[in-house]
KOLZA-847374 format. One record per residue: residue number from 1; x, y, z of N, C-alpha, C in turn. Coordinates in Angstrom, 1 decimal. Layout:
! KOLZA-847374
ATOM	k	n_X	n_Y	n_Z	ca_X	ca_Y	ca_Z	c_X	c_Y	c_Z
ATOM	NUM	X	Y	Z	X	Y	Z	X	Y	Z
...
This chain:
! KOLZA-847374
ATOM	k	n_X	n_Y	n_Z	ca_X	ca_Y	ca_Z	c_X	c_Y	c_Z
ATOM	1	-80.2	-48.3	-40.7	-78.6	-48.6	-41.9	-78.4	-49.5	-41.3
ATOM	2	-78.1	-50.3	-39.9	-77.6	-51.5	-40.2	-78.8	-52.8	-40.6
ATOM	3	-80.3	-52.4	-40.8	-81.0	-53.1	-41.8	-80.2	-53.2	-42.8
ATOM	4	-80.1	-52.0	-43.4	-79.7	-52.2	-45.3	-78.4	-52.9	-45.1
ATOM	5	-77.5	-52.9	-44.5	-76.2	-53.6	-44.3	-76.2	-55.2	-44.2
ATOM	6	-77.3	-55.0	-43.3	-77.7	-56.8	-43.0	-78.6	-57.4	-44.1
ATOM	7	-79.3	-56.4	-44.7	-79.8	-57.3	-46.0	-78.9	-57.5	-47.1
ATOM	8	-78.2	-56.2	-47.0	-77.0	-56.4	-48.5	-76.3	-57.4	-47.6
ATOM	9	-75.4	-57.9	-46.9	-75.0	-59.2	-46.5	-75.5	-60.2	-47.0
ATOM	10	-77.0	-60.0	-46.7	-77.6	-61.6	-47.5	-77.7	-61.6	-48.3
ATOM	11	-77.9	-60.7	-48.9	-78.5	-60.6	-50.7	-76.5	-61.5	-51.3
ATOM	12	-75.7	-61.1	-50.5	-74.3	-61.5	-51.3	-73.4	-59.7	-51.7
ATOM	13	-73.7	-59.0	-51.2	-73.2	-57.7	-50.9	-71.9	-57.9	-50.8
ATOM	14	-71.7	-58.2	-49.9	-70.4	-58.2	-48.9	-70.6	-58.1	-47.6
ATOM	15	-69.5	-57.8	-47.0	-69.4	-57.6	-45.7	-69.7	-55.3	-45.3
ATOM	16	-69.5	-55.1	-44.6	-69.5	-53.8	-44.0	-69.0	-53.5	-42.9
ATOM	17	-68.7	-52.2	-42.6	-68.1	-52.0	-41.3	-69.6	-50.8	-40.5
ATOM	18	-69.2	-50.9	-39.3	-70.9	-49.9	-38.5	-71.1	-49.0	-39.3
ATOM	19	-70.2	-48.0	-40.2	-70.7	-46.9	-40.1	-70.5	-47.3	-42.1
ATOM	20	-71.0	-48.2	-42.6	-71.6	-48.1	-43.9	-70.3	-48.8	-44.7
ATOM	21	-69.6	-48.6	-45.3	-68.5	-48.3	-45.7	-68.7	-50.3	-46.1
ATOM	22	-68.0	-50.3	-47.4	-68.2	-51.7	-47.7	-66.8	-52.8	-47.2
ATOM	23	-66.6	-53.9	-47.0	-65.5	-54.0	-47.4	-65.5	-55.3	-47.5
ATOM	24	-63.7	-55.3	-48.3	-63.8	-56.0	-49.2	-63.9	-57.7	-48.4
ATOM	25	-63.8	-59.0	-49.5	-64.3	-60.2	-49.0	-62.6	-60.5	-48.5
ATOM	26	-62.3	-61.7	-47.9	-60.7	-62.1	-47.2	-60.8	-63.4	-48.2
ATOM	27	-59.8	-62.9	-49.0	-59.1	-64.3	-49.9	-57.7	-65.5	-49.4
ATOM	28	-57.9	-66.4	-49.0	-56.8	-66.5	-48.8	-56.1	-66.7	-50.3
ATOM	29	-54.6	-66.6	-49.6	-53.6	-66.9	-50.2	-53.0	-67.8	-51.0
ATOM	30	-53.6	-69.5	-50.6	-53.4	-70.3	-51.6	-54.7	-70.7	-51.3
ATOM	31	-55.1	-71.5	-53.0	-56.6	-71.7	-52.8	-56.4	-73.0	-52.1
ATOM	32	-57.7	-73.0	-51.6	-58.2	-74.4	-50.4	-59.2	-75.3	-51.0
ATOM	33	-59.1	-76.3	-51.1	-59.6	-77.2	-51.7	-61.6	-77.3	-51.1
ATOM	34	-62.5	-77.3	-52.6	-64.2	-77.5	-51.0	-64.0	-78.5	-51.3
ATOM	35	-64.6	-78.9	-50.1	-64.7	-80.4	-49.7	-63.8	-80.7	-48.2
ATOM	36	-64.6	-82.1	-47.9	-63.8	-82.5	-46.8	-62.2	-82.8	-47.8
ATOM	37	-60.9	-82.8	-46.1	-59.6	-83.5	-47.0	-59.7	-85.2	-46.2
ATOM	38	-59.1	-85.6	-47.3	-59.6	-87.2	-46.7	-58.6	-87.6	-45.9
ATOM	39	-58.3	-88.7	-44.5	-57.4	-88.6	-43.7	-56.4	-89.6	-44.5
ATOM	40	-57.0	-90.6	-45.3	-56.6	-91.6	-46.3	-55.2	-91.1	-47.0
ATOM	41	-54.4	-92.0	-47.9	-53.4	-91.7	-49.0	-54.4	-91.1	-50.1
ATOM	42	-53.2	-90.6	-50.5	-53.4	-89.2	-51.3	-54.0	-89.8	-52.6
ATOM	43	-55.0	-89.4	-53.9	-55.2	-90.2	-55.0	-54.2	-90.4	-55.8
ATOM	44	-53.6	-91.1	-56.9	-52.9	-91.5	-57.9	-52.6	-90.1	-58.3
ATOM	45	-54.1	-89.3	-59.0	-53.9	-88.4	-59.7	-53.6	-87.1	-58.9
ATOM	46	-53.8	-87.3	-57.8	-54.0	-85.4	-57.0	-52.1	-85.8	-56.6
ATOM	47	-51.6	-84.0	-56.8	-50.5	-83.9	-56.4	-50.4	-83.5	-54.6
ATOM	48	-49.2	-83.3	-54.6	-49.7	-82.5	-53.4	-48.9	-81.2	-53.4
ATOM	49	-49.6	-80.1	-52.6	-49.2	-78.4	-52.9	-47.7	-78.5	-52.7
ATOM	50	-46.7	-77.0	-53.3	-45.3	-77.7	-53.1	-45.2	-76.3	-52.8
ATOM	51	-44.3	-76.6	-51.8	-43.5	-75.8	-50.6	-42.9	-74.9	-50.9
ATOM	52	-42.7	-73.4	-52.0	-41.6	-72.3	-52.0	-40.4	-73.1	-50.8
ATOM	53	-39.3	-72.7	-51.3	-37.7	-72.1	-50.6	-37.9	-71.1	-50.3
ATOM	54	-38.7	-70.2	-51.1	-38.0	-68.8	-51.2	-38.4	-67.9	-50.0
ATOM	55	-38.1	-67.6	-49.3	-38.7	-66.1	-48.6	-39.7	-65.9	-48.7
ATOM	56	-41.2	-65.2	-47.7	-42.4	-64.9	-48.3	-42.2	-63.5	-49.0
ATOM	57	-42.7	-62.5	-49.7	-42.6	-61.5	-50.2	-42.8	-60.0	-49.1
ATOM	58	-44.2	-61.0	-47.9	-44.1	-60.2	-46.9	-44.1	-61.1	-45.8
ATOM	59	-43.4	-60.0	-44.8	-42.7	-61.2	-43.5	-43.4	-61.0	-42.3
ATOM	60	-44.1	-61.9	-41.6	-44.9	-61.4	-40.5	-44.1	-61.0	-39.0
ATOM	61	-42.3	-61.4	-38.6	-41.9	-61.7	-37.8	-40.4	-61.2	-38.3
ATOM	62	-39.3	-60.9	-37.0	-38.2	-60.1	-37.6	-37.5	-61.5	-37.1
ATOM	63	-36.2	-61.9	-37.6	-35.1	-63.1	-37.1	-34.5	-62.1	-35.9
ATOM	64	-34.3	-63.2	-34.7	-33.7	-62.7	-33.7	-32.2	-62.4	-34.0
ATOM	65	-31.8	-61.6	-33.4	-30.4	-61.3	-34.0	-29.3	-61.7	-32.9
ATOM	66	-27.8	-62.0	-33.7	-26.9	-62.8	-33.3	-27.0	-62.6	-32.0
ATOM	67	-27.0	-61.4	-31.6	-25.9	-60.7	-30.2	-27.1	-61.0	-29.1
ATOM	68	-28.0	-61.0	-29.1	-29.9	-61.2	-28.4	-29.0	-62.2	-27.2
ATOM	69	-28.0	-62.8	-26.6	-28.0	-63.6	-25.8	-27.0	-65.2	-26.2
ATOM	70	-26.2	-65.0	-27.2	-26.3	-66.1	-27.5	-24.4	-66.4	-27.2
ATOM	71	-24.0	-65.8	-26.4	-22.3	-65.8	-26.0	-22.5	-66.3	-24.5
ATOM	72	-23.6	-66.8	-24.0	-23.9	-68.0	-23.2	-25.2	-68.4	-23.2
ATOM	73	-25.1	-69.8	-22.3	-26.9	-70.0	-22.2	-28.3	-69.1	-21.7
ATOM	74	-28.9	-68.8	-22.0	-29.4	-68.3	-21.4	-30.3	-68.5	-19.8
ATOM	75	-29.5	-69.6	-19.4	-29.7	-69.4	-17.9	-28.6	-68.6	-17.0
ATOM	76	-27.9	-68.1	-18.0	-26.5	-67.3	-17.3	-27.7	-65.6	-17.1
ATOM	77	-27.1	-65.0	-16.3	-27.8	-64.0	-16.2	-27.3	-62.8	-17.4
ATOM	78	-27.8	-61.3	-17.7	-26.9	-60.9	-19.2	-26.0	-60.5	-19.2
ATOM	79	-25.7	-59.9	-17.6	-24.5	-59.1	-17.9	-23.3	-59.6	-17.9
ATOM	80	-23.3	-61.9	-17.6	-22.2	-62.5	-17.7	-22.3	-63.0	-19.3
ATOM	81	-23.9	-63.3	-20.3	-23.9	-63.2	-21.2	-22.9	-62.5	-22.3
ATOM	82	-23.2	-61.7	-22.3	-22.5	-59.7	-22.5	-21.1	-59.4	-22.2
ATOM	83	-20.3	-60.5	-21.6	-18.8	-60.1	-21.0	-17.8	-59.8	-22.5
ATOM	84	-18.1	-60.2	-23.8	-17.0	-59.8	-24.5	-17.5	-57.9	-24.8
ATOM	85	-18.6	-57.9	-25.4	-18.6	-56.3	-25.0	-18.4	-55.5	-24.1
ATOM	86	-18.7	-56.2	-22.7	-18.7	-55.3	-21.5	-17.1	-55.2	-21.1
ATOM	87	-16.1	-55.9	-21.8	-14.9	-55.7	-21.4	-14.3	-54.7	-22.4
ATOM	88	-14.6	-54.9	-23.7	-14.2	-53.7	-24.9	-15.2	-52.3	-24.5
ATOM	89	-16.1	-52.3	-23.4	-16.3	-50.9	-23.0	-15.8	-50.4	-22.2
ATOM	90	-15.4	-51.4	-21.3	-14.7	-51.2	-20.4	-13.1	-50.9	-20.3
ATOM	91	-12.3	-51.4	-21.4	-11.4	-50.5	-21.6	-11.6	-50.0	-21.9
ATOM	92	-12.6	-49.4	-22.7	-12.5	-47.9	-23.6	-13.2	-46.5	-22.5
ATOM	93	-13.6	-47.2	-21.5	-13.9	-46.2	-20.9	-12.6	-45.7	-20.0
ATOM	94	-12.1	-47.1	-19.6	-10.7	-46.6	-19.1	-10.0	-45.6	-19.2
ATOM	95	-9.6	-45.9	-21.0	-8.4	-44.9	-21.9	-9.8	-43.7	-22.2
ATOM	96	-10.8	-43.5	-21.7	-11.6	-42.3	-21.7	-10.7	-41.5	-20.4
ATOM	97	-10.7	-42.3	-19.7	-11.1	-41.8	-18.0	-9.3	-41.2	-18.4
ATOM	98	-8.5	-41.9	-19.0	-6.8	-41.7	-18.7	-6.8	-40.2	-19.6
ATOM	99	-7.8	-40.0	-20.7	-7.3	-39.0	-21.6	-8.0	-38.1	-21.1
ATOM	100	-8.9	-38.3	-20.0	-9.4	-37.0	-19.4	-8.9	-36.6	-18.1
ATOM	101	-7.6	-37.3	-18.0	-6.6	-37.0	-16.7	-5.7	-36.4	-16.8
ATOM	102	-5.3	-36.5	-18.6	-3.9	-35.5	-19.2	-2.9	-36.9	-19.5
ATOM	103	-3.6	-38.2	-19.7	-2.9	-38.8	-20.4	-3.6	-38.9	-21.3
ATOM	104	-3.2	-38.0	-23.0	-3.9	-38.7	-23.9	-3.5	-40.0	-24.7
ATOM	105	-2.5	-39.7	-24.8	-1.1	-41.2	-25.4	-2.0	-42.6	-25.0
ATOM	106	-1.8	-42.7	-23.7	-2.4	-43.9	-22.7	-3.9	-43.9	-23.3
ATOM	107	-4.8	-43.1	-23.1	-6.0	-43.2	-23.3	-6.2	-44.0	-24.5
ATOM	108	-5.5	-43.1	-25.9	-5.7	-43.6	-27.3	-5.2	-45.0	-27.1
ATOM	109	-4.1	-45.2	-26.3	-3.7	-46.6	-26.7	-4.7	-47.6	-25.8
ATOM	110	-5.6	-47.7	-25.0	-5.8	-48.0	-24.4	-7.3	-48.4	-25.2
ATOM	111	-7.8	-47.0	-26.2	-8.7	-47.3	-26.9	-9.1	-48.1	-28.6
ATOM	112	-6.9	-47.9	-28.5	-7.2	-48.8	-29.5	-7.0	-50.1	-29.6
ATOM	113	-6.3	-50.3	-28.3	-6.1	-52.1	-27.8	-7.1	-52.2	-27.9
ATOM	114	-8.4	-52.1	-27.2	-10.1	-52.5	-26.8	-10.4	-52.7	-28.0
ATOM	115	-10.0	-51.8	-29.1	-10.5	-52.3	-30.4	-10.0	-53.5	-31.5
ATOM	116	-8.9	-53.4	-30.8	-8.3	-54.9	-31.5	-8.2	-55.4	-30.9
ATOM	117	-8.8	-55.7	-29.8	-8.9	-57.0	-28.6	-10.6	-57.2	-29.3
ATOM	118	-11.1	-56.5	-29.5	-12.6	-56.8	-30.1	-12.8	-57.5	-31.7
ATOM	119	-11.6	-57.0	-32.0	-11.2	-57.3	-33.3	-11.3	-59.1	-33.3
ATOM	120	-9.9	-59.5	-32.2	-9.6	-61.4	-32.1	-11.0	-62.0	-32.0
ATOM	121	-11.3	-61.2	-30.4	-12.8	-61.4	-29.9	-13.7	-62.0	-31.2
ATOM	122	-13.9	-61.0	-31.6	-14.8	-61.7	-32.8	-14.2	-63.0	-33.8
ATOM	123	-13.2	-62.8	-34.2	-12.6	-64.1	-34.8	-12.7	-65.4	-33.9
ATOM	124	-12.1	-65.1	-32.4	-11.9	-66.2	-32.3	-12.6	-67.0	-31.4
ATOM	125	-13.7	-66.5	-30.8	-14.9	-66.5	-30.4	-16.2	-67.3	-30.8
ATOM	126	-17.0	-68.3	-31.1	-17.8	-68.7	-31.7	-18.8	-67.7	-31.7
ATOM	127	-19.1	-67.0	-30.2	-20.9	-65.9	-30.1	-19.7	-65.1	-29.5
ATOM	128	-20.0	-63.9	-29.8	-19.4	-62.6	-29.0	-21.0	-61.6	-28.1
ATOM	129	-21.9	-62.4	-28.6	-22.8	-61.3	-27.9	-23.6	-59.9	-29.2
ATOM	130	-23.5	-58.6	-28.0	-24.0	-57.8	-28.7	-22.7	-57.3	-29.4
ATOM	131	-21.5	-57.8	-29.0	-20.0	-57.4	-30.3	-20.5	-57.6	-31.4
ATOM	132	-21.3	-58.3	-31.9	-21.0	-58.9	-33.1	-22.8	-57.5	-34.0
ATOM	133	-22.4	-57.1	-34.2	-22.9	-56.2	-35.3	-23.5	-56.4	-36.5
ATOM	134	-22.5	-56.8	-37.8	-23.0	-57.3	-38.7	-21.9	-58.5	-39.0
ATOM	135	-21.9	-58.8	-40.1	-21.2	-60.2	-40.4	-19.8	-60.5	-39.8
ATOM	136	-19.4	-61.7	-39.6	-17.6	-61.9	-38.5	-17.2	-61.3	-39.3
ATOM	137	-17.3	-61.0	-40.7	-15.5	-60.8	-41.5	-15.9	-58.7	-41.9
ATOM	138	-16.7	-58.4	-41.9	-17.2	-56.8	-41.3	-17.0	-56.5	-40.2
ATOM	139	-16.9	-57.4	-38.9	-17.1	-56.7	-37.8	-15.5	-57.0	-37.3
ATOM	140	-14.7	-57.9	-38.2	-13.2	-57.8	-37.8	-12.4	-56.8	-38.3
ATOM	141	-12.6	-56.7	-39.7	-12.2	-55.5	-40.5	-11.9	-54.2	-39.6
ATOM	142	-13.5	-53.9	-39.4	-14.0	-52.4	-39.3	-13.2	-52.3	-38.3
ATOM	143	-13.7	-53.1	-36.3	-12.4	-53.1	-35.4	-11.1	-52.5	-35.5
ATOM	144	-10.5	-53.9	-36.6	-9.6	-53.7	-36.5	-9.0	-52.5	-36.6
ATOM	145	-9.3	-52.3	-37.7	-9.0	-50.9	-39.0	-8.7	-49.8	-37.6
ATOM	146	-10.3	-49.8	-37.6	-9.8	-48.4	-36.6	-9.5	-48.8	-35.3
ATOM	147	-8.9	-50.1	-34.6	-7.9	-50.3	-33.4	-6.6	-50.0	-33.6
ATOM	148	-5.5	-50.1	-35.0	-4.9	-50.1	-35.6	-4.4	-48.8	-35.9
ATOM	149	-5.8	-48.0	-36.0	-5.2	-46.7	-37.1	-5.0	-45.9	-35.4
ATOM	150	-6.2	-46.1	-34.3	-5.9	-45.3	-33.1	-4.6	-45.6	-32.3
ATOM	151	-4.3	-46.6	-32.2	-3.0	-47.3	-32.1	-2.1	-46.7	-32.7
ATOM	152	-1.8	-46.1	-34.0	-0.6	-45.6	-34.6	-0.5	-44.2	-34.2
ATOM	153	-1.8	-43.6	-33.9	-1.9	-42.3	-33.9	-1.2	-42.1	-32.5
ATOM	154	-1.8	-43.1	-32.0	-1.1	-42.6	-30.7	0.1	-42.7	-30.3
ATOM	155	1.0	-43.6	-30.9	2.3	-43.7	-30.9	3.2	-42.7	-31.4
ATOM	156	2.6	-42.0	-32.8	3.5	-40.9	-33.4	2.6	-39.9	-32.6
ATOM	157	2.0	-39.6	-32.0	1.6	-38.5	-31.0	2.5	-37.5	-30.5
ATOM	158	2.5	-36.5	-31.6	4.1	-35.0	-31.1	3.5	-34.9	-29.4
ATOM	159	2.6	-35.2	-28.7	3.3	-34.7	-27.5	3.4	-35.1	-26.3
ATOM	160	4.6	-34.9	-25.3	5.4	-34.1	-25.8	6.9	-34.6	-27.0
ATOM	161	6.4	-36.6	-26.7	8.3	-36.7	-28.0	7.0	-38.2	-28.4
ATOM	162	7.0	-37.8	-29.3	6.3	-39.5	-30.0	7.0	-40.7	-30.1
ATOM	163	7.0	-41.9	-29.6	6.8	-42.9	-29.3	7.6	-43.8	-30.9
ATOM	164	7.1	-43.1	-31.3	7.6	-44.0	-32.5	7.0	-43.4	-33.7
ATOM	165	8.7	-43.2	-34.7	8.4	-42.2	-35.0	8.4	-42.7	-37.0
ATOM	166	8.1	-42.4	-37.4	7.5	-42.8	-39.3	8.0	-41.8	-40.1
ATOM	167	8.4	-42.2	-40.8	9.2	-41.1	-41.5	8.3	-40.6	-42.5
ATOM	168	7.3	-40.8	-43.1	6.5	-40.4	-44.1	5.2	-39.9	-43.1
ATOM	169	5.1	-39.9	-41.8	3.8	-39.3	-41.1	4.7	-37.7	-40.9
ATOM	170	6.0	-37.1	-40.7	6.5	-35.8	-40.8	5.5	-35.2	-42.3
ATOM	171	5.6	-35.8	-43.1	5.7	-34.9	-44.6	3.7	-35.2	-44.5
ATOM	172	3.2	-36.1	-44.2	1.8	-36.3	-44.3	1.1	-34.9	-43.2
ATOM	173	1.8	-35.3	-42.0	0.8	-34.0	-41.3	1.3	-32.7	-41.5
ATOM	174	2.5	-32.5	-42.5	2.6	-31.1	-42.4	1.7	-30.5	-43.6
ATOM	175	1.6	-31.7	-44.9	0.9	-31.0	-45.5	-1.0	-31.2	-45.5
ATOM	176	-1.6	-31.8	-44.4	-2.8	-31.8	-44.2	-2.7	-30.9	-43.1
ATOM	177	-2.0	-30.8	-42.0	-2.7	-30.3	-41.1	-1.7	-28.6	-40.8
ATOM	178	-0.7	-28.7	-40.7	0.1	-27.4	-41.0	-0.4	-26.2	-42.5
């Protein structure tokens, strides 16, 4: 069997795997000039190969994510580089603990303010580590809208008495909840 594939390769039949199945020859993606390349200046009639500025149709690697360590230089430890994300997570954890211990309004306010702070940090700081998930604009809008919504719901919350009274909220709640 090995002798047959060796004979086939010698006669130009192509490469074969050890089990005998033929393998297609490897063809380079760009044409290669036959013969040695001269180190001197190019001939007058010869053109240099044109490189495309387009992205390749098949990528071999992925881009480094924006938040993977750009908040602070790489010499600093990872928690210090991720301080924006850690501050938002800490404020959210405080809000969840306050809610768990029987203070839902304070807890929701802490979570809403943490999201508003995330929106402000995403706008003001040049790099925010892992707080950067999408584009800057999308992150700002998402964090800001969620933060404002949670904060307003905490202020309008009817347990036991709302801190903020909005006239349209009573009718909106009556038609949606009751």
